[in-house]
N, C-alpha and C positions, 0 to 999 in steps of 0.2 A: 166388906173384908172381914168384919167380925163374924158374920154368918159362916163364911168359908172356913175361917179358923176354927170355929166351934164344930163345924162339920168334920174337919180334919181330925180333931181330937176324938170325936165320936167314932169315926171309921177305925182309928187305931184301937180304941177300946173294944169295938165290936170284933175285930180280928182276934184279939187276945181272948175274949169271952168265948168265941166259937171254937178256937183252937183247944180250949179247955173243956169243950162240950157244956159250957155254962149258958144254955139257951135261955134260962131265966134272966140272965144279965144281958144277953144280946138283944132279946126282944124289945125291951123298953128303949134301948139305944137306937134300934132301927126305927121305932115309932117316933122317937124324938127327931131323928134325921129327916123322916118323912114330913113331920110337922114343919120343920124349918124350910124344907123345899116348898111346901104349900104356901107358907107365909111370904117367902122371898121371890118365888117364881110363878106361883099360881098352880091351880089344880091340874092343868093340862100340859105342864112342862115335861118334856121327855127326860129331863134330868132325874125324874122320880123312878124311871124304869129299873135301873139297877137296884135301887132300894127295895122296890116292890118285888123284884125277882128274888133277892136275898131273903126278904121277909117271908115270901111264899115258900122258899126252900126250907127255911127255918121251921115254919108251921108244919110242913110235910114231915120233917124229921121228928117233930113232936106229936105227929099223928093228929094235928088239928086241921083236918082236911077242909072243912068249911071255910075257915079263915084263909088257908092256902089258896083255895079256888078263887076267892074274892080278889085277893091281891094279884094273882097270876092272870086272871081275866083282865083286870085293869091294865096290867103291864102289857099284855098282848095287844089290847086296844091302842095304847099309846105307841107301842113299837111298830105296829102295822101302819099307823097314821104317819109316822115320821120316816121309817125305813122302807115300808112297803110290805104287803102281805106275803111276798115271796122272798123276803130278805133272810139271810142266815140268822140274823138276830131274832126275827120272828119265829123261826124254827126252834131256836133255843127255848123260847118261852113255851111254845107248843109242846115240846118234849117234857118240860117240867109240869105243865098242866095235865098232860096225858098221864104222867106218873100218879098224880093226885086222883084222877078218875079211875085209874087202874086199881089203886089201893082201896077205893070205895066200892069196887066191884062193878063200876060202870064201864064195862069192857068195850062196848060198841063205840062209845064216845072216845075212849082212850085209843082204840085201834085207829080210828079215823085221824086223830091228831098225830099219832106216831107215824102213820103213813104220809101225812102231809109234810111233817118235819123231814122224813126220810127223802121224799121227792125233792124238797127244796135243797137240802144239803148235798144230795147227789148232783143236782143240776148246777148249783152255785159253787160248791167246794170240790166236787169231784167224787167219784164212787169209792175212792180209797182214803178219804179223809177220816181222821180219828173220830170226828163227830158222828160220822155215818155209823161207825161201830157202836157208839153209845146207844143210838136209837134202835139199831138192829138187835142189840142184846135185850133192850127193854121190850121190843116187839116180839122177840122170840119167846120171852117168858110169858107174855100175855097169850100168845097163840097156843103155847103148851097148856096153859090153864084152861083154854077153850077146847082142848082135845085135838087141835089141828097139828098133829105131831110131825107130819111130813114137812109142812111149811116151816114149822118152828125149827126143826133140825137144819133146814137149809139156811135159816137166819143165823143159827149158832155157828155153823160152818163158815159162813161168810164173815161173821164178826171176828172169828179167830184169824181168818186170812187177812182181814184188813189191819188188825192190830199188829200182826207179825210183820206185815209189809211196812207199816208206819213206824214201828218202834224197834224192830229187830226181834230175834228169837228169845232174848233173855230179859224182857221188861216186865215190870209188875202188871201192866195192862194185859200182857199175854197170859200171865198166870191167872189173872181174874177171869179172862175169857175161857181158859181151860177148865177152871172150877165151875163156871156157869154151865158149860157144856157137859161136864161130868154129872152135875146135878140133874140135868135133863136125861142123860143116859140111864141114870139110876131109876128115874121115874118110868122109863120104858123097859125096865128089867134087863138092862145090858150092863151088868155089874163089872164084867171083865174090862170092857171098853172104858167104863167110868173110872175104874182103878188106874188104868194107864194114863188117863187124862190127869187124875189127881197126882199121880207120881211125877208127871212132867211138870205140873204146877209147883209141887214141893221142891223139885230140883232147881227150878228157877229162883224160888224164894230163898233157898239155901245158898245158891250162888251169889245172889244180891247181898245177903247178910254177910257172907264171907268177904265180899268186896268192900262193904262198909266197914267191917272190922279191920281189914288191912289198911283202909284209908285212915281210920281213926288211930290205929297204932302208929302209922307213919307221921300223923300230925302231932303226936305227943313226944316223938323222938327229937 
């Protein structure tokens, strides 16, 4: 019980630290939580996987790719053992690990993992699930960097279609997809199309901000 209570307090502290982008504070708290899990449940307990995932994502944000790879590989091993290699949870870790490889320039390894995650999510969650859009967008960026522009554009188009269907036309995820697509269009010297995408994204963000302002004003009356 004491370990659980201590872990609960650490989770709350980690959430606050990450919200404030205080990675220097979040990292030791994650390591402390991982140590507690090791001591109380052993090194192979699946309870560690969310801690390892979050720690890996934290290291990725800090550009500590070697550390991120180590933790995400361990998480993937545990997740595949418990949930199965074709489980959506395994695909989540694959996508995170692929981002690390991508950032390191290990594109062949990253592409393989992105495609594995995409196949799993399409099969298990459906082709229009928001998770599918996440990996499509990541894969599109990698393919563009490799010069595979035709396939990359198809991925960007599909990403946009998925988020529009999942969230509606005026969601931040749609704005993000439009901005990503616009960045790709600029790289292919299609400035006019990119500008239209950017304008659409700005219109969405403006609308969202106006809605938030009205909500805030209403709450203070």
